[in-house]
N, C-alpha and C positions, 0 to 999 in steps of 0.2 A: 321518286317522291315529288309531290307537288310543291312548288315554291310558294311559301307563305307570304313573302314580301320581296320586293326588289327595288332597285334604283332605276327609274326610267331614263332613257337617253333622249337628248333633244331630237326633234324630228328633222332639223337641219342644222348646219354648223354656223349659221349667221345670227347676229344680233342686230335689231333695227334701232338705230339712234334717232330719237325724235320721230319715230314711226316712219321714217323716210330713208335714212342713210344706212345702208347695210355695212356691217362690220363683222368679219369672221371671228367667231368665238375663240379660235386658237390664237389669233393675233391679239385679241383683247386681253387674254390671260397673260401673254408675254409682256404686253405694254404695262399692265397693272403691276406685274411682278418686278419689272425694271424700276418703276417709280418707287415702289416700296423699298427695294434694295438700296437705291440712291438716297432715299430719305433716312433710313436707319443707318446706313453707312456714314452719311454726313454728320449725324448726331454723334456717332461713336468717334469719328475723326476729330471733331471739335473737342470732345471730352479728352482725347489723347493729346491735345495741344495744337492741333492743326487749324488751318484757316477755313472759315465757312465758304462753301462753294467749290472747294477743291475736289471733293468726291464726284460732284456732277461734272466738273471739267474733265476729269480723267475718264468718266463714264462715256463721254462723247467719243473717245477713242475705243474704249474697251467693248462697248455694246455692239457697234457695227462689226468689229473684229470677231466678237463672239458669235454673232449671227452667221457670218460667213463660215467660220470654223465649224459651227454646229451643223450647217447644211452640208459642207464638204464631207464631214465624217459620215453623215447619213448616206449621202449619195455614193461614196466610195465603198462603204461596207454593205450597202444594199443596191449595188449597181444593176442587178438583174431587174429591178423594178423600173428602170429607165432605159437601159441599153440592150435588154434582151430582145429577141425577135418578137415583133408585134407590139412592142412598147414605144411610147413617144418620149424621146430624150428631152424634149422641150419642158416636160413636166418636172424635170430636175430643178427648174427655176421657180416652180410654183410653191414657194415656201409657206404660203397661207393655208395650204392643204395639209400641213403637218410634215414632220420629218426633220427634227433637230437632234443631233447627237450631243449629249451633255459633255462627253469627253472632248470633242472638238471645240465646243463652245467655251469650255473653261480654258483649254490650251491656247486658243487664238485670242480669247478675251484677256488672258494674262499677258500675251504678247502686246496687245494694244495698250493695256494698262502700263506695261513696262516702258513703252515708248513715251507715253504721256508723263509718267513719273520722272523719267530722265530729263524731260524738258523742263520740269518744275523743280528738279533737285530733291525729289522725295524718295525715300527708301521703299521699294516695292513691297517687302515683307510687312512693313508697318501698315501700308495701305491695304494689303490683303487681309490682315488681321481685322481691320476696321470693317471691311465689307463682308466678311465671311458669313455672319449670321443672316445678313440681308440676302445674300445669294441663296442660302438654303430656303428662306421664305419665298423668294422669287421662284425657285423650283417648285415649291409646294403649290403656288398659285398657277404656275405655267402648266403643271400636269393636268389641270382641269381642261386645258385645251384638247387633250386626248379624249375626254368625255364628249366634248362637242363634236369631234370628228369620228366617234365610235371606233377607236383604234387602240392598240396596245393593251388589250384586255387579257385575262388569264384563262385557265381551263374552265370548262363548264362546271357549274355548281348550283345547288338549290339553297344556299345560305340566304338568310333574310336580307343581307346587304349586297346580294348579287346585282350586277348591272345588266339591264336589258339591252340586247344587241340585235339589230336588224339592218345590216348594211349591204345586203346583196351578196355577201360571202358567207356570213354566219348568222344564225337566228337562234335566240334562246337567252338564257341567263348565264353569266360568266363571272369569274373573279374580277372585281374592279381594281386591277393593279395600279391604275392611275390614282385611286383613292389611297391604297396602301402606301404608295410612294409619297403622296402628298402629306399624309399624316407622319410618315417617317421623317420627312424633311423638316416639318415643324418641330418634331422632337430633337432633331439635330441642331436646329437654331437655338432652342432652349438650352441644350447641353453646352453649346459653345458660349452662350451668354453667361451661363452659370460658371463654367470653368474659367472663363476669362476674368470674371469678377473675383472668383475665389482664389485663383492661382496667379493672376496677373501675367497672363501669357503675352509674350512678345517675340519679335524677330521671326514672324511667320508661323508661330506655333498654333495660334488660334485657327488660322486657315488650314494648317495640317490636320488639326483635330476635326474640323468640318469635313475635309476630304476623307479621312479614315472612317468617320462615323457614317457618312453617306454611302461609301462603297460597301461597307458591311451590310447595310440594308439592301442596297441594290443587288447584291449577290443573291440573296434568297428570293427577292421579288422576281428576278429573272427566271427562276425555276417555274414560276406559275404562268409565264407568258407563252402563248401558242402562235404568235406571229412568226413568219418565216425568218430564220436567222442562220448565219453560218456557224458551224460547230467545229470544235477542235478537241479531239480525244473525248468526245461525248459531252463537252460543255459548250454552251453558247459563247460566242465571241465576247459578249458583254460580261459574262462571268469571268473570263480570263482577264479582261481589262480591269474589272473591279478588283480582282485579286492582286494584280501587279501594282495598280495604283494604291491600294490599301497598304501593301508592304512598303512602297516608296514613301507614303505619308508618315507611317509609323517610324521608319528609319530617320526621316528628316526631323521629326519631333524629338526623338531621343538625342540625335547628334547636335541639334540646335540647342537643346537644354544644357548639354555638357559644355559646348563651346561658347555660347553666348547666353548665359543665364540672365534672368531679369527681363526688364522691358525698356524700350528706347525712351530716353529722357526728352529728346527733341525729335519730332517727326517731320517737321516742315520748316524751311528757312523763313524768317519773318519778312514781310513785305517792306520795300523801300529802305532797307538797312536798319530797321528797328531791332531792338535787342531780342534775341531768341527767347521764346517762351517755352519753358519746360512743361511737359504734360502734367495737368493737375492730378491725374491718376497715378502717374509714375512716381510722384514725390510724397505720397501719403505716409510712407515709412521713413523718409529721410529727415534728418534733423534740420531745423530752421537755421540757416547760416547767420541770421541776425540775432539769434537767441542762444545764450551760452548753455551748454549741456551740463548735466550733473557733474561730470568729471571735471569740466573746465571750471565750474564754480568752486569745486573743492580745491583745485590747484591754485586758484587766485585768492583763497581766503588768507588774509594777513595774519590771523591769529595762529596759523599753523606754520608760517614761514620763518626761516631762520633769520636773525638780524643781518642786515646788509654787510657783506665782507667778512662774516664770521661763520663758525660752525653751529650746527643745531645744538641747543642746550641738552645736557645729559637727561635721559629719560623721556625725551620728546622725539617724535618721528620727523625726519626731514621731509619736506614736500617732494612729491614725485615730479620728475622732469620730463 
């Protein structure tokens, strides 16, 4: 059947800045995604009672760790692309040509964030909750780097939203799995934002929800991809990774909700010994300590109290103690 419409791919993977400076489209998507994640994470961190600039300071550690981890995961799991006979192992360092494994990026990025959080006395779960939606949006933006590189597409299709590929290996129209994952990640970000506002998630549960939702989508998207991958019992390696990580995220969510319900009241120590500021969001349901509650007002009403030193008069109720 003839394809009625399709998404054209860029003729090359570079963007010219000011018509002179070449920038790889893959790198540009990653950079834009990082900036968006830091911006949104910073706003959410301040809303939780944290200090401005903290998310960016931690990102200085987390982002490089994440890039190294993402590249390591890709090279280790696809070693044949770089170390097989006839391949050039030096290309393992050519990160601008694509090849970042999200599993390694998140794991090593979390390690970098943990180091930075310990240096600042910040609980890592609270930080992870703040940046979770931004990470999902960063992934949505970063996936367009695969479009620039004409890689990680799915099976051949004649659907109107098929992507045109002509990269020297394949030619035709294929499922745009980069687009599917990008849209899924945007949906994950919206889900986490809604659930966090509705259920006031804390102690790492917003991050766990992001992980569980992302891996659920990644599982079915992997079925469409046709790039070379290792298989175990008929499933691609990323399918097994998605399944294991999904189960771990769900288990963490459930156990965390049982052991540490609610949300952190203080997420960051104040600067220069100033009084600790509780999260504005965390205290919306808590009584104002400077304002008497209804029960307190009833207890202090003189008209219901017994005379000093005596018993309550007959027929009247003694005040609650």
